[in-house]
Backbone bond lengths (Angstrom), bond angles and torsions (degrees), N, CA, C in turn:
res aa  C-N    CA-C-N  psi(-1)  N-CA   C-N-CA  omega(-1)  CA-C   N-CA-C  phi
1 M - - - 1.471 - - 1.517 112.86 -
2 L 1.335 116.24 -40.23 1.447 122.27 -177.79 1.509 110.69 -68.30
3 K 1.322 116.74 -20.04 1.463 121.79 -178.40 1.514 113.78 -81.40
4 R 1.316 116.50 -6.63 1.484 121.56 -178.22 1.494 109.10 -63.13
5 R 1.398 111.78 147.97 1.475 117.63 175.05 1.515 108.02 -117.99
6 Y 1.341 112.17 149.85 1.476 120.55 179.97 1.533 106.34 -125.09
7 T 1.311 111.26 139.44 1.506 117.17 178.09 1.529 107.48 -109.67
8 V 1.277 113.98 135.01 1.503 122.23 -177.06 1.543 103.22 -115.34
9 L 1.345 117.35 122.66 1.484 122.19 177.23 1.531 108.60 -99.95
10 I 1.352 112.09 131.84 1.507 120.15 176.38 1.475 109.61 -123.79
11 G 1.350 116.25 116.66 1.493 120.63 -179.58 1.479 115.07 -111.98
12 D 1.366 114.28 142.74 1.431 121.68 177.58 1.442 111.01 -99.09
13 R 1.300 123.27 108.93 1.483 126.19 -173.98 1.565 112.34 -63.95
14 S 1.256 114.33 -32.32 1.489 115.64 -176.84 1.472 111.58 -74.64
15 T 1.335 120.59 -32.16 1.488 121.38 -178.99 1.480 112.41 -110.87
16 G 1.335 118.74 -16.47 1.466 122.70 178.90 1.482 111.91 80.09
17 V 1.322 118.58 11.68 1.466 122.15 -179.34 1.522 106.39 -83.39
18 I 1.313 114.74 135.53 1.466 122.12 -179.90 1.555 108.09 -116.58
19 R 1.331 116.58 126.21 1.461 120.90 175.93 1.514 108.85 -114.45
20 Q 1.329 113.12 146.36 1.449 118.95 179.55 1.567 112.36 -124.75
21 I 1.235 113.98 140.71 1.465 120.70 -179.27 1.501 107.54 -125.83
22 T 1.368 114.21 125.76 1.472 119.49 -178.73 1.537 106.71 -106.78
23 V 1.294 114.55 125.26 1.512 120.03 177.51 1.461 109.48 -125.22
24 K 1.308 114.66 155.91 1.464 124.42 177.46 1.528 106.67 -92.14
25 L 1.314 114.63 144.86 1.464 121.12 177.63 1.535 111.90 -61.95
26 R 1.330 116.05 -36.78 1.458 122.92 178.46 1.596 112.29 -55.43
27 V 1.352 110.21 -46.19 1.464 117.81 -179.97 1.516 111.69 -64.40
28 V 1.303 113.68 -41.72 1.527 118.14 -179.46 1.489 109.03 -61.43
29 L 1.373 115.62 -49.59 1.437 122.01 -177.29 1.540 110.14 -59.81
30 S 1.312 114.90 -39.42 1.460 120.82 -178.92 1.545 111.32 -64.87
31 L 1.335 113.71 -41.27 1.487 115.49 177.88 1.508 111.45 -67.89
32 I 1.313 118.00 -40.38 1.485 121.95 177.63 1.501 108.92 -61.94
33 A 1.321 119.89 -43.72 1.461 123.24 -179.93 1.550 111.69 -64.49
34 G 1.350 113.21 -37.30 1.466 118.20 -179.99 1.532 109.31 -66.77
35 V 1.289 114.77 -41.63 1.525 116.68 179.47 1.486 110.38 -65.67
36 L 1.365 117.30 -41.15 1.452 118.12 179.09 1.499 113.68 -70.69
37 M 1.314 119.76 -26.44 1.498 121.53 -179.23 1.515 111.88 -83.16
38 M 1.295 117.20 -15.55 1.497 120.33 -175.49 1.468 110.87 -57.53
39 P 1.348 123.19 -51.52 1.518 123.33 178.49 1.518 111.89 -58.83
40 V 1.347 117.13 -37.46 1.435 118.39 179.88 1.526 111.56 -65.77
41 L 1.362 115.13 -44.59 1.473 119.67 179.78 1.550 109.65 -63.07
42 M 1.339 115.46 -40.82 1.431 116.71 -179.19 1.572 112.35 -65.84
43 G 1.347 113.74 -38.53 1.423 118.86 177.24 1.545 112.28 -63.01
44 L 1.346 117.14 -40.92 1.409 123.35 176.66 1.518 112.45 -63.23
45 G 1.359 114.98 -40.77 1.430 120.06 178.55 1.498 111.68 -66.51
46 A 1.332 115.79 -40.89 1.503 116.17 179.32 1.477 110.38 -68.12
47 R 1.335 118.54 -37.94 1.472 121.13 176.78 1.502 111.69 -58.01
48 W 1.286 113.98 -48.05 1.496 116.94 -179.01 1.493 111.16 -63.70
49 S 1.338 116.32 -43.33 1.497 117.86 174.52 1.512 113.19 -56.00
50 A 1.341 115.88 -46.75 1.417 120.62 -176.22 1.538 108.57 -64.25
51 R 1.316 117.90 -39.22 1.452 120.90 -179.32 1.550 109.71 -65.11
52 S 1.342 114.59 -42.72 1.479 118.78 178.87 1.538 110.97 -60.72
53 E 1.369 117.45 -43.27 1.440 119.36 178.85 1.494 112.04 -67.19
54 I 1.342 119.31 -35.96 1.478 122.55 174.50 1.474 112.21 -58.41
55 E 1.375 115.66 -44.11 1.425 119.89 179.27 1.517 112.00 -64.70
56 Q 1.315 117.27 -40.07 1.487 120.39 177.83 1.531 110.36 -63.34
57 L 1.349 114.73 -41.80 1.481 118.73 178.48 1.502 110.33 -63.26
58 R 1.288 118.54 -43.86 1.512 122.48 179.40 1.534 107.08 -60.01
59 S 1.348 118.22 -46.92 1.424 120.43 -178.14 1.571 110.73 -61.19
60 S 1.351 113.20 -44.19 1.469 118.26 179.36 1.522 111.08 -64.27
61 N 1.283 117.59 -38.48 1.475 124.20 -178.90 1.557 108.19 -64.03
62 T 1.327 115.73 -45.57 1.473 122.51 -179.80 1.532 109.00 -60.91
63 Q 1.366 115.73 -44.61 1.463 118.13 179.77 1.541 110.78 -63.82
64 L 1.322 113.61 -42.27 1.523 118.33 178.96 1.501 111.45 -61.34
65 E 1.313 117.12 -41.81 1.455 121.15 177.85 1.520 110.19 -59.07
66 V 1.327 115.91 -45.27 1.501 118.54 178.53 1.457 109.97 -61.00
67 E 1.375 117.40 -48.31 1.463 119.47 -178.31 1.559 112.32 -63.85
68 N 1.338 115.85 -39.99 1.447 119.17 176.39 1.491 111.68 -60.53
69 G 1.352 116.57 -41.00 1.457 121.50 177.71 1.516 111.38 -60.93
70 S 1.320 113.55 -43.08 1.487 118.69 179.51 1.510 111.83 -65.73
71 Y 1.403 117.36 -39.68 1.444 121.48 176.56 1.493 113.23 -66.38
72 R 1.371 115.29 -38.35 1.504 117.99 176.08 1.542 110.93 -62.79
73 A 1.369 115.47 -43.02 1.439 117.61 179.41 1.509 110.38 -64.34
74 A 1.358 117.40 -42.49 1.458 119.97 179.06 1.498 110.47 -62.16
75 T 1.369 116.15 -40.61 1.454 119.17 -175.82 1.491 108.54 -69.25
76 G 1.328 118.55 -37.06 1.484 121.72 175.39 1.525 111.81 -58.95
77 E 1.336 113.22 -44.26 1.494 117.43 -178.25 1.487 112.06 -65.83
78 L 1.358 116.68 -41.60 1.467 124.05 177.03 1.535 110.68 -64.59
79 T 1.340 116.81 -39.64 1.457 117.01 176.55 1.473 114.25 -64.65
80 A 1.385 115.28 -40.82 1.485 116.82 177.15 1.504 112.80 -66.70
81 Q 1.337 115.12 -33.60 1.481 118.64 -178.51 1.575 107.36 -69.87
82 I 1.350 116.92 -41.92 1.414 119.34 -177.66 1.539 110.43 -65.02
83 Q 1.396 116.09 -39.69 1.466 120.93 179.18 1.511 107.62 -63.33
84 S 1.330 117.37 -43.43 1.494 120.50 176.78 1.517 113.15 -57.88
85 L 1.367 115.34 -44.04 1.487 119.87 178.02 1.512 110.23 -65.43
86 E 1.301 119.07 -38.78 1.460 121.96 179.12 1.515 110.22 -63.40
87 D 1.332 117.00 -40.31 1.439 119.24 -179.74 1.592 111.22 -66.87
88 V 1.358 113.74 -39.70 1.484 117.63 176.55 1.522 109.02 -63.16
89 I 1.328 119.62 -45.19 1.480 122.38 -178.54 1.540 107.82 -60.16
90 N 1.293 118.75 -47.71 1.460 120.90 -179.61 1.529 109.80 -60.08
91 E 1.292 116.80 -42.56 1.501 120.47 178.47 1.509 112.44 -60.42
92 L 1.368 112.64 -48.37 1.481 117.18 -177.86 1.527 109.47 -67.02
93 G 1.322 117.55 -36.34 1.476 118.29 176.20 1.483 113.26 -60.85
94 A 1.318 117.76 -40.29 1.449 119.54 178.99 1.494 114.51 -70.45
95 R 1.348 111.83 -33.98 1.510 118.03 -177.04 1.582 110.52 -76.43
96 S 1.345 116.76 -24.98 1.434 120.77 -171.80 1.523 111.36 -76.39
97 T 1.301 117.28 -10.18 1.505 120.24 179.97 1.549 109.42 -87.90
98 L 1.245 118.40 117.89 1.455 121.20 -175.27 1.551 108.34 -102.23
99 E 1.365 117.53 156.47 1.411 120.72 172.56 1.530 111.99 -60.73
100 P 1.313 121.03 135.51 1.490 123.87 -168.85 1.531 110.50 -50.84
101 N 1.302 119.82 -47.32 1.465 121.07 -176.03 1.515 112.61 -62.20
102 A 1.386 114.46 -38.90 1.464 120.34 179.27 1.481 109.74 -66.87
103 A 1.369 115.38 -43.67 1.486 119.35 -179.41 1.553 109.47 -61.06
104 R 1.292 118.04 -43.61 1.475 121.03 178.92 1.557 112.05 -62.34
105 A 1.308 112.13 -39.91 1.447 119.16 -178.76 1.569 109.79 -63.32
106 I 1.332 115.38 -40.38 1.448 120.47 -178.53 1.535 107.49 -65.19
107 Q 1.342 118.68 -44.22 1.441 120.95 -178.22 1.546 110.60 -59.24
108 R 1.340 118.27 -28.18 1.433 120.87 -176.35 1.546 113.76 -91.83
109 L 1.299 116.08 -0.35 1.461 119.58 176.78 1.480 110.31 -70.01
110 P 1.370 116.18 152.24 1.477 117.86 173.87 1.487 114.04 -55.44
111 A 1.314 117.96 152.04 1.474 124.51 -176.45 1.571 109.97 -59.45
112 L 1.325 115.00 -37.91 1.463 119.82 179.99 1.519 112.92 -58.40
113 V 1.356 115.87 -43.18 1.449 120.30 177.88 1.519 113.30 -64.23
114 K 1.357 115.22 -45.70 1.435 120.08 180.00 1.486 110.28 -65.18
115 A 1.314 119.06 -35.68 1.506 122.11 179.45 1.522 110.64 -60.08
116 R 1.364 116.16 -36.97 1.439 119.34 -178.43 1.494 113.10 -63.51
117 A 1.361 115.97 -29.16 1.480 121.44 -178.35 1.476 110.78 -92.17
118 A 1.307 119.93 -2.79 1.522 122.22 -177.39 1.516 108.52 -77.58
119 G 1.348 117.81 149.34 1.433 123.26 178.46 1.491 111.28 -126.25
120 G 1.370 116.86 -177.54 1.459 122.75 -177.59 1.497 111.45 -115.34
121 G 1.396 114.70 -140.69 1.441 118.49 176.57 1.530 114.29 127.11
122 S 1.380 118.30 3.72 1.426 120.45 -177.96 1.541 112.66 -67.37
123 A 1.315 116.17 -29.79 1.496 118.64 178.63 1.480 112.54 -61.75
124 A 1.361 115.30 -41.06 1.491 118.56 178.89 1.498 110.11 -67.58
125 A 1.335 120.12 -40.18 1.432 123.26 178.23 1.547 111.72 -60.26
126 T 1.358 115.73 -42.54 1.470 119.84 179.05 1.492 110.09 -65.56
127 A 1.308 120.15 -36.62 1.451 121.73 178.05 1.519 111.82 -63.68
128 V 1.333 114.65 -41.42 1.447 118.13 175.06 1.504 115.14 -62.00
129 S 1.317 114.01 -41.65 1.478 120.62 177.08 1.498 111.62 -59.89
130 N 1.374 118.19 -41.95 1.468 122.91 178.56 1.524 110.28 -63.56
131 I 1.298 118.32 -41.65 1.481 121.57 -178.48 1.544 110.89 -64.07
132 V 1.327 115.36 -40.26 1.466 119.16 -176.37 1.534 111.01 -63.36
133 T 1.349 117.34 -29.17 1.540 120.89 -176.15 1.543 109.69 -86.81
134 T 1.332 120.17 2.16 1.506 120.97 -178.07 1.550 107.22 -70.96
135 T 1.339 112.52 141.63 1.505 120.07 176.19 1.480 110.39 -78.74
136 L 1.369 118.09 131.19 1.430 123.69 -176.43 1.543 108.70 -96.81
137 L 1.318 117.07 124.20 1.480 120.00 -175.70 1.518 112.37 -110.74
138 S 1.324 119.20 -22.30 1.475 124.03 -177.30 1.489 110.38 -155.44
139 P 1.366 116.60 168.65 1.477 120.15 171.78 1.513 113.94 -53.13
140 E 1.357 114.34 -41.26 1.467 117.33 177.43 1.540 111.17 -59.23
141 D 1.330 116.08 -41.57 1.481 121.12 177.91 1.553 109.02 -59.85
142 T 1.336 112.72 -44.33 1.487 119.89 -176.59 1.519 109.40 -58.26
143 F 1.376 113.56 -52.43 1.492 117.77 -178.32 1.531 110.66 -64.56
144 G 1.351 118.43 -37.19 1.404 119.25 178.79 1.489 111.97 -64.71
145 V 1.298 118.43 -41.97 1.479 123.16 -179.64 1.555 109.48 -66.80
146 L 1.316 115.95 -40.22 1.458 118.78 178.47 1.519 110.99 -64.26
147 R 1.358 115.63 -40.50 1.515 116.22 175.63 1.498 113.18 -63.49
148 D 1.348 115.68 -41.56 1.479 120.56 178.11 1.528 109.75 -63.62
149 L 1.321 114.34 -41.71 1.500 118.76 179.38 1.521 112.40 -60.84
150 L 1.353 115.59 -45.96 1.410 121.57 179.15 1.470 112.01 -64.84
151 Q 1.337 117.50 -39.36 1.433 121.29 176.36 1.521 112.58 -63.72
152 G 1.359 115.77 -38.66 1.432 123.24 173.18 1.531 112.85 -59.44
153 L 1.393 113.59 -41.38 1.434 118.43 -179.13 1.531 110.58 -71.77
154 E 1.338 115.59 -37.77 1.472 117.95 174.14 1.524 111.57 -60.76
155 S 1.324 116.56 -42.07 1.470 117.98 175.67 1.514 111.31 -63.19
156 R 1.317 119.76 -41.23 1.415 120.31 177.87 1.569 110.72 -65.00
157 L 1.326 116.97 -40.83 1.426 116.43 177.93 1.529 113.60 -65.51
158 R 1.324 117.64 -28.85 1.472 118.03 173.68 1.538 110.09 -61.21
159 F 1.293 115.93 -39.82 1.465 119.06 177.73 1.498 110.12 -65.32
160 V 1.342 115.54 -43.99 1.504 121.84 179.75 1.514 109.39 -62.04
161 R 1.335 116.59 -46.07 1.469 121.59 177.65 1.544 111.45 -55.76
162 R 1.371 113.74 -46.68 1.437 117.24 -179.73 1.545 110.56 -60.89
163 D 1.371 114.66 -42.84 1.458 118.83 179.51 1.545 110.79 -60.10
164 V 1.361 115.13 -45.95 1.496 117.90 -179.87 1.521 109.54 -63.07
165 E 1.336 116.82 -43.93 1.449 119.66 -179.64 1.571 111.26 -57.73
166 R 1.334 114.01 -47.00 1.488 119.60 178.22 1.495 113.08 -63.37
167 R 1.369 116.01 -35.10 1.439 119.38 177.56 1.481 110.25 -68.61
168 E 1.384 116.48 -40.48 1.419 120.05 177.11 1.572 111.27 -62.34
169 A 1.358 115.07 -41.25 1.435 120.79 -179.58 1.550 108.27 -63.25
170 L 1.354 116.21 -40.98 1.454 121.11 -179.58 1.549 109.51 -64.47
171 A 1.345 116.09 -42.45 1.473 117.40 178.67 1.505 110.94 -64.61
172 L 1.321 120.71 -38.30 1.432 123.71 -179.54 1.565 110.11 -68.95
173 A 1.307 116.83 -31.02 1.456 122.78 -175.54 1.526 111.92 -85.58
174 T 1.316 115.88 -11.88 1.465 120.62 -174.39 1.493 111.77 -87.21
175 P 1.349 120.94 117.58 1.452 122.39 179.24 1.522 108.90 -67.88
176 S 1.378 115.88 107.67 1.481 120.44 -172.99 1.462 114.08 -127.29
177 I 1.408 120.48 3.80 1.462 120.68 179.01 1.526 106.04 -123.27
178 W 1.345 115.72 164.96 1.386 119.72 178.26 1.526 112.44 -79.83
179 P 1.307 118.91 139.67 1.437 120.27 -171.59 1.525 113.63 -77.20
180 T 1.254 119.03 -15.95 1.472 120.25 176.49 1.544 107.10 -157.52
181 H 1.349 114.12 166.37 1.496 121.12 177.26 1.579 108.24 -93.27
182 G 1.315 114.45 120.99 1.453 117.36 -179.88 1.466 110.70 -178.97
183 W 1.354 118.17 -155.18 1.481 118.98 178.80 1.536 107.04 -127.84
184 L 1.319 115.27 149.46 1.444 121.85 -177.32 1.510 110.75 -75.28
185 S 1.360 115.73 113.24 1.481 117.66 -179.20 1.544 111.98 -114.97
186 G 1.289 119.32 2.77 1.467 124.09 173.41 1.500 111.45 -158.81
187 S 1.389 115.03 126.96 1.467 121.04 -176.63 1.485 111.54 -97.22
188 Y 1.313 117.57 169.56 1.453 126.02 177.76 1.520 109.67 -77.42
189 G 1.335 115.21 139.30 1.528 117.77 179.07 1.567 111.96 111.21
190 G 1.314 110.88 -158.18 1.492 116.54 -174.54 1.487 111.90 -71.79
191 R 1.340 115.63 141.80 1.501 123.52 177.06 1.514 109.34 -161.62
192 N 1.286 117.06 170.92 1.466 122.99 171.99 1.539 109.59 -85.30
193 D 1.320 116.93 132.48 1.435 122.89 179.26 1.522 107.97 -63.11
194 P 1.392 118.76 127.40 1.466 121.16 -177.44 1.480 112.19 -65.83
195 F 1.353 119.16 -22.57 1.479 121.16 -179.07 1.529 114.18 -90.06
196 T 1.341 115.13 -41.96 1.490 121.83 -175.38 1.450 113.33 -104.27
197 G 1.324 119.84 -18.84 1.483 124.68 -179.00 1.541 109.59 76.60
198 E 1.291 123.12 -0.94 1.423 125.79 179.19 1.546 110.22 -78.81
199 R 1.329 113.12 151.85 1.452 119.23 176.50 1.487 112.25 -67.40
200 G 1.344 117.52 131.54 1.487 120.74 -179.80 1.500 109.88 -148.39
201 F 1.333 111.23 -172.08 1.500 119.78 178.10 1.507 109.71 -111.64
202 H 1.355 116.37 130.08 1.427 120.34 175.55 1.518 110.43 -102.39
203 A 1.365 117.48 121.97 1.463 123.80 -167.96 1.523 113.93 -77.73
204 G 1.309 117.64 -10.72 1.525 118.19 -176.03 1.472 111.65 -155.22
205 L 1.319 114.08 -147.90 1.434 120.82 179.31 1.555 107.71 -115.95
206 D 1.321 113.60 144.36 1.490 119.41 171.07 1.494 108.20 -108.61
207 I 1.362 117.41 118.60 1.445 124.88 177.68 1.514 111.29 -111.12
208 S 1.304 115.89 105.85 1.487 121.73 -176.57 1.496 107.00 -72.79
209 A 1.348 115.51 138.32 1.512 121.74 176.79 1.578 106.91 -161.21
210 D 1.228 115.98 162.41 1.478 121.53 175.48 1.510 111.27 -58.79
211 K 1.327 117.33 143.58 1.437 122.05 176.27 1.574 108.96 -59.69
212 G 1.292 117.40 133.71 1.458 122.59 -178.48 1.547 112.13 91.38
213 S 1.356 117.94 -1.35 1.466 119.52 177.26 1.609 107.22 -64.63
214 P 1.390 116.93 146.17 1.419 116.72 -176.54 1.562 114.23 -75.77
215 V 1.283 113.82 143.94 1.485 121.91 177.55 1.481 109.68 -113.48
216 Y 1.343 117.35 131.36 1.504 122.96 -171.38 1.564 108.54 -114.78
217 A 1.361 110.82 148.14 1.503 115.01 168.59 1.472 110.79 -70.66
218 T 1.357 115.19 134.42 1.457 120.31 -172.32 1.573 111.09 -90.17
219 A 1.303 117.89 -4.87 1.479 121.95 178.79 1.521 108.91 -161.13
220 D 1.294 118.18 163.58 1.481 122.65 175.03 1.534 109.15 -65.98
221 G 1.283 116.50 142.71 1.481 119.11 179.46 1.469 113.16 178.52
222 V 1.380 114.32 -164.43 1.484 121.84 -179.74 1.523 106.33 -125.25
223 V 1.317 116.96 142.39 1.427 122.92 174.80 1.515 109.85 -71.31
224 H 1.333 116.03 109.46 1.492 120.04 -179.28 1.576 109.98 -77.25
225 S 1.350 113.08 -38.29 1.481 119.24 -179.57 1.543 110.13 -160.41
226 A 1.263 117.02 149.62 1.505 122.02 171.88 1.529 103.86 -145.52
227 A 1.337 113.16 96.49 1.470 117.70 -177.58 1.588 109.64 -162.38
228 Y 1.315 112.30 171.62 1.466 116.05 -179.79 1.549 107.06 -75.33
229 N 1.383 115.23 139.87 1.459 119.49 -175.44 1.531 109.46 -146.31
230 G 1.357 116.03 80.38 1.464 122.13 169.58 1.519 113.05 52.73
231 D 1.380 115.94 -127.42 1.450 120.51 -176.36 1.596 113.43 -62.04
232 Y 1.371 113.84 -24.87 1.431 116.99 -178.90 1.561 112.29 -73.89
233 G 1.321 116.10 -15.00 1.475 119.97 -175.91 1.575 108.22 69.12
234 N 1.279 115.20 -141.48 1.435 121.26 172.47 1.554 111.74 -68.72
235 L 1.285 117.64 112.18 1.406 125.47 -169.93 1.562 114.40 -122.73
236 I 1.311 112.51 130.42 1.508 117.10 174.16 1.562 107.07 -112.45
237 V 1.327 114.67 132.31 1.463 118.68 176.98 1.515 107.20 -120.93
238 L 1.335 116.35 119.29 1.476 123.15 175.48 1.490 113.14 -101.05
239 K 1.323 116.21 133.44 1.456 121.22 176.00 1.536 107.20 -100.80
240 H 1.306 115.17 129.94 1.474 122.83 177.71 1.537 107.17 -113.10
241 D 1.335 115.90 171.94 1.405 120.41 176.36 1.515 113.10 -73.83
242 F 1.382 116.31 166.38 1.421 124.01 176.11 1.533 113.94 63.36
243 G 1.377 113.80 29.41 1.478 120.28 174.37 1.573 114.81 77.31
244 L 1.361 117.46 16.14 1.423 122.50 179.82 1.507 108.53 -93.78
245 S 1.349 116.82 146.34 1.494 121.28 170.64 1.496 108.77 -151.15
246 T 1.374 114.68 159.31 1.479 119.22 -178.08 1.583 106.73 -133.85
247 R 1.349 117.51 153.42 1.424 124.22 176.69 1.503 109.91 -129.48
248 Y 1.351 113.27 140.54 1.462 122.43 -179.13 1.502 108.61 -128.53
249 G 1.316 116.52 107.90 1.475 122.49 -173.30 1.493 117.71 -108.40
250 H 1.382 117.06 165.18 1.408 126.68 177.49 1.540 112.96 66.57
251 L 1.308 117.70 25.34 1.486 119.45 -176.97 1.511 112.66 -72.23
252 S 1.305 112.92 151.90 1.468 119.48 177.84 1.538 111.68 -85.53
253 R 1.377 114.34 -27.60 1.474 118.58 -176.62 1.507 109.25 -160.23
254 F 1.367 113.19 149.87 1.498 119.87 178.41 1.541 107.66 -101.00
255 L 1.355 114.46 147.57 1.459 120.10 168.86 1.535 112.74 -118.27
256 V 1.280 115.24 3.99 1.454 121.13 -178.82 1.488 112.79 -132.13
257 R 1.354 118.14 161.18 1.441 119.75 -178.55 1.563 107.88 -129.08
258 S 1.282 113.54 164.17 1.519 120.35 -177.46 1.548 110.01 -56.82
259 G 1.323 115.06 133.09 1.469 121.58 176.83 1.502 113.37 92.35
260 Q 1.348 119.16 -7.67 1.415 122.78 -179.20 1.514 112.24 -75.75
261 R 1.307 119.20 137.03 1.444 121.78 176.29 1.564 108.95 -84.73
262 V 1.328 115.90 142.84 1.432 119.72 178.61 1.516 108.68 -136.72
263 K 1.356 115.64 156.38 1.447 121.82 176.26 1.513 108.57 -113.25
264 R 1.359 113.62 159.94 1.428 119.59 177.54 1.558 108.32 -54.85
265 G 1.384 114.43 131.93 1.484 119.66 178.38 1.518 113.13 90.44
266 D 1.349 117.86 -6.83 1.515 119.60 174.01 1.519 110.37 -67.47
267 L 1.339 115.11 140.60 1.471 119.28 175.08 1.502 111.59 -75.58
268 V 1.365 119.54 123.32 1.447 122.26 -175.41 1.513 113.37 -114.66
269 G 1.342 117.85 -16.48 1.491 120.77 -178.85 1.496 111.91 179.85
270 Y 1.411 117.50 -164.36 1.422 123.70 -175.03 1.464 110.08 -134.79
271 V 1.319 116.08 144.82 1.462 120.87 178.32 1.551 110.56 -62.40
272 G 1.361 115.19 141.66 1.440 119.87 179.65 1.477 109.73 -149.13
273 S 1.401 116.18 -161.54 1.460 120.94 175.62 1.506 110.72 -143.30
274 T 1.353 112.92 45.76 1.456 118.67 -179.76 1.509 108.51 -84.31
275 G 1.390 117.01 160.44 1.457 120.86 -179.43 1.523 112.66 77.04
276 R 1.272 117.57 -150.29 1.455 124.19 -178.43 1.525 108.59 -86.47
277 S 1.371 113.98 87.27 1.466 119.76 -173.12 1.566 108.31 -140.57
278 T 1.358 112.25 148.58 1.467 117.78 177.24 1.542 111.41 -100.19
279 G 1.332 116.52 -7.14 1.473 118.96 -177.23 1.487 109.84 176.92
280 A 1.374 116.20 170.75 1.468 118.38 -178.59 1.499 112.72 -63.07
281 H 1.303 115.79 122.65 1.477 120.87 175.37 1.552 105.91 -169.24
282 L 1.347 112.20 166.95 1.482 118.22 177.00 1.579 107.21 -109.60
283 H 1.328 113.63 128.38 1.533 118.28 172.10 1.511 104.23 -94.79
284 Y 1.365 116.66 125.18 1.439 125.04 -177.74 1.459 113.72 -125.13
285 E 1.409 115.09 129.53 1.443 120.59 -178.00 1.542 109.66 -128.76
286 I 1.314 115.98 154.54 1.471 123.79 171.79 1.489 108.50 -131.02
287 L 1.369 114.56 133.52 1.502 120.91 -177.56 1.517 107.97 -126.22
288 V 1.350 113.75 143.72 1.459 120.64 173.80 1.553 107.45 -120.17
289 N 1.274 117.58 113.53 1.505 122.35 -174.27 1.504 111.65 52.62
290 G 1.383 115.83 40.70 1.406 122.21 179.07 1.511 116.04 79.86
291 Q 1.340 119.10 -1.34 1.456 122.91 176.89 1.502 110.34 -101.70
292 L 1.360 113.81 132.00 1.465 120.64 -178.82 1.553 111.51 -67.41
293 I 1.332 117.20 143.58 1.474 121.05 171.83 1.550 105.96 -134.15
294 N 1.254 115.49 161.60 1.467 121.40 179.90 1.549 110.56 -70.80
295 P 1.332 117.74 116.85 1.459 118.70 -176.44 1.530 112.93 -61.48
296 L 1.295 116.23 -29.49 1.506 120.13 177.63 1.522 112.34 -58.51
297 Q 1.327 115.64 -26.48 1.449 120.69 177.52 1.530 111.53 -55.85
298 L 1.323 118.04 -30.77 1.495 118.88 -176.17 1.500 112.42 -108.17
299 L 1.314 118.61 5.59 1.507 120.02 -178.75 1.462 111.07 -112.41
300 A 1.349 115.47 135.59 1.462 120.84 -173.60 1.540 111.36 -72.31
301 K 1.357 115.36 -46.30 1.446 122.02 -176.17 1.461 110.48 -159.49
302 P 1.319 120.47 156.60 1.493 121.91 179.73 1.581 111.35 -58.77
303 A 1.257 116.76 151.27 1.466 121.91 178.11 1.498 107.23 -73.23
304 A 1.381 116.04 137.93 1.486 117.83 176.03 1.520 110.94 -79.41
305 R 1.293 114.34 147.21 1.413 117.60 -176.85 1.460 113.74 -82.03
C-alpha cells in the first residue's frame, strides 16, 4: 500500500497547459509525520534547554553559597579583630594620661633620661601606608587588604603599647613627690657650711621636720643600701629605672633593707639627726647616671606640713 503512487494534475486556465506531479504515498505520509512531530521536537528541545539552565543555576547558587559562607566567616574574623583593636586603643588611651605632677616632672627630666624611654614604630606606619595604596580587584583582594591593614595596625599598636608602657615606667621611676612633710631649710647649690661658715656646695635639699617624722620613697625602685654612711649618717639609697637614684640621709631609723622593692609613697624610714647634722632634718638628693641634679627641678611645690 505504501508503494502506491498518486498523480496530481495542475492546469493553467489562461494557457491551457496541464502539469502533472506524481508522488509516492510514503513521501506524503513522511511529510505529514514530520509536520506533526515538529512541535514535539521543539518541546523536547525547550525542555532540555530549560533543564540545562536550571542545572547551571543550581551550580552557580551552590558556588555563591560557598563564597557567601567564606565572606561571612572572613567578615566575622575582621569584626572580632576590629573589636580587639578598639579595646586596645581604649586601654592605651586611658593609660596614656598621667597624673599632672608626674607629667610635669617627666618634662623636666634630662634629655638623656627621656631618650631612654622613647620608642619607634615608623616601619609599621610605612607598611600600613603601602597597604592602603594597593589596587583592589575583587572581594578577595578587599578582604586580603583589610586583613593586612589590620595586621599593620596591630603591629603599630604594639609599638604604641610599648611606648605607653615605657612612659608609664618612666613616670613611676621619676622622683616627683616630696620625701617628707616639713619646711625647706637648705637648698641645692652654693651655701655657707653650717659648721665652718665657709662657702661650699650643698648636694641636695634639707627638709626640716620633727624627729621621727615619716620619710617616703619618691618613686618606684629597689633599695640599693640602707646603712650608716659617714656624714650622711643613716642613709637609704634607692635605685630607680632609667639611671635615676635618690638618697635619704640623717635618718633616725630604717624600715627597709637592701634589695627590697618599694613603690612611690612607701614608708622607708624616719627623720633623724645622725651623721654630720645640726638638728632633725632629712637630707634628700636626686642623681641621674651618678650626677647630682637639683631635686626642686622635679617637684611641683613644697609639701605642706
